[in-house]
Structures are given as C-alpha cells and as structure tokens.
C-alpha positions in Angstrom: 26.4 27.4 13.5 27.4 25.5 10.5 31.0 25.0 9.4 32.1 27.3 6.7 31.8 26.3 3.0 35.2 25.1 1.5 34.6 27.3 -1.5 32.5 30.4 -1.7 29.1 30.5 -3.4 29.5 31.0 -7.1 28.0 34.4 -8.3 25.5 32.9 -10.5 24.3 30.6 -7.8 24.0 33.5 -5.3 22.1 35.5 -8.0 19.7 32.6 -8.7 18.8 32.1 -5.0 18.2 35.8 -4.6 15.7 35.6 -7.6 14.2 32.3 -6.2 13.5 34.1 -2.8 12.1 37.1 -4.9 9.6 34.8 -6.9 8.6 32.6 -4.1 6.2 35.4 -3.3 4.1 34.3 -6.4 4.9 30.6 -6.2 2.0 28.2 -6.0 2.1 24.4 -6.1 -0.4 24.3 -9.1 1.6 27.3 -10.7 5.1 27.1 -9.9 6.1 30.3 -11.4 9.0 31.3 -13.4 12.2 29.2 -14.0 15.4 30.7 -13.0 18.3 31.0 -15.3 21.6 29.9 -14.4 23.8 30.0 -17.4 22.1 28.6 -20.5 19.6 26.4 -18.5 16.4 27.1 -16.3 15.5 25.6 -13.2 12.7 25.6 -10.5 12.9 27.2 -7.1 13.5 23.8 -5.6 16.4 22.9 -7.9 18.0 26.1 -7.2 17.7 25.4 -3.6 19.6 22.1 -4.1 22.5 24.0 -5.8 23.1 26.3 -3.0 22.2 24.4 0.1 25.9 23.5 1.1 27.0 27.2 1.0 27.5 28.9 4.4 28.4 32.1 3.0 26.4 35.0 4.7 23.1 36.2 2.8 23.3 39.7 1.3 21.0 42.0 3.5 18.6 42.5 1.0 17.9 38.7 0.4 17.7 38.1 4.0 15.2 40.9 4.8 12.9 39.6 1.8 13.0 36.1 3.1 12.1 37.3 6.4 9.3 39.4 5.3 7.6 36.2 4.0 8.3 34.6 7.4 6.3 37.3 9.5 3.1 35.0 9.8 5.0 31.6 9.6 4.0 29.4 12.3 7.4 27.9 12.7 9.3 30.2 14.9 12.3 27.8 14.9 13.0 28.5 11.3 13.1 32.4 11.9 15.3 32.0 15.0 17.8 29.6 12.8 17.8 32.4 10.3 18.4 35.3 12.8 21.2 33.1 14.4 22.8 31.9 11.1 21.8 34.0 8.1 23.7 31.9 5.6 22.6 30.4 2.2 22.3 26.9 3.9 19.9 28.1 6.6 18.0 30.2 4.1 17.5 27.1 1.9 15.9 25.2 5.0 13.6 28.1 5.5 12.6 28.4 1.9 12.0 24.7 1.5 10.1 24.8 4.8 7.7 27.6 3.5 7.3 25.7 0.3 6.4 22.4 1.8 3.9 24.4 4.1 2.3 26.0 1.2 2.0 22.7 -0.7 0.4 21.0 2.4 -2.0 24.2 2.6 -2.8 23.7 -1.1 -3.5 20.1 -0.9 -5.7 20.6 2.4 -7.8 23.2 0.6 -8.1 21.0 -2.3 -9.5 18.1 -0.3 -12.0 20.5 1.5 -13.5 21.6 -2.0 -14.1 18.0 -2.8 
C-alpha cells in the first residue's frame, strides 16, 4: 500500500483522469484521441497521468470499474491484482500506462508484420 498523499487530488485532476480512463477505449498510438481539458489547457492521456500519479486517494467506483473492464483480457495479472489491492489514483495510473505501453508495442509489432 502506498503512503497517503499529503494533499487530496484536486477535483479538476480527478475529473480529467476519469475522462482519460473513459477515452482510453478509443485511444490508439496513431490516433491518440481527444485531448483532455484541465482549466483552459488541453492535455493527452499520458500528460494527465503525470499530473495524478502521486495521488493515493481512492478511485471513484465508476472509474475503478471502467478501468477494470479494459483489463479483463490483459495478460498482466499483476496490474489487476495491484489495482484490486490498492484502488488508488497512483495504482490506476500505473495500470493505464501499462495498457498504453502494451497497445503501443502491439501496434508497432503489427506495423512491422505488414512491411
């Protein structure tokens, strides 16, 4: 279990991360998808992850369930177990980054096979 954050996650960061999890479904390396608004600026999913990776607040149930739904066929059982044991933003970011990396690697591998 991770040490608690000194400060709670700001509501705009929490909302941005919830949206990042939601749009992961349509995210691809070649078409990264929608940018996520925080204040007056827009950020990628990866950038939003960097903003929230130090927060150990508990994820809202709807965000946890959506993230878990993407992991049902994920080969990395450790990420699923980590998220179940510690459903925090910090752990969720590790899971989302892991899935992004795996999707990026799969995309690169498929591109090489087409050549």
